[in-house]
Residue, then its C-alpha position, 0 to 999 in steps of 0.5 A: x441519839x435520835x431527835x424525838x418529835x415534840x408533841x404538840x396539844x392544841x387546846x380551845x377555851x370554852x367560856x361557857x356563854x354568858x355569865x349568870x347572875x345568882x340571888x338563890x343557891x341550893x346545895x344537895x348531895x349523895x355519896x357520889x357527887x354534890x349538885x349546886x343549883x344556882x337560881x336567878x329570880x326575875x319579875x315579868x310584868x305583862x299587860x294584857x288589855x287593862x289587866x297586868x299579869x305578874x309572874x316570878x321566872x325563875x332561871x337555873x344553872x346546875x353544877x354537879x361536882x365530885x366530893x373531892x372537887x367540892x371540898x376544893x371549891x368550899x375552901x377556895x370560896x372561904x379564902x375569897x370570902x375572907x380575902x373580900x372581907x379583909x379589903x371591903x368589910x364584913x358581909x352581913x347576911x339576912x340572919x345578921x341584919x338587924x330585924x328592924x331593918x326591912x329588905x324593900x328590894x323586892x317591894x317594887x317588883x311584886x307587892 
């Protein structure tokens, strides 16, 4: 019997840089791909002389997925949301919140 050499495959893991917080997401698709665009809105204030310049800066991180991967991602995300809600309680979306409650989280930024 002839000894065989074991093939060694070297793997390097790239963590992809810093984490990205997203406060908005849009999803679109065509027959060949799903595009998930995560956005982050950040207020910026610049004082020029006596005037205050206010603007919103929007950063994007876009992910493009094959339809099969998008479907797996959807299933995995749904399972994790279910697990989260079992542990921490229901997640209230903007549509589910009482209309009398006002979201003032942005009032301190731009108003």
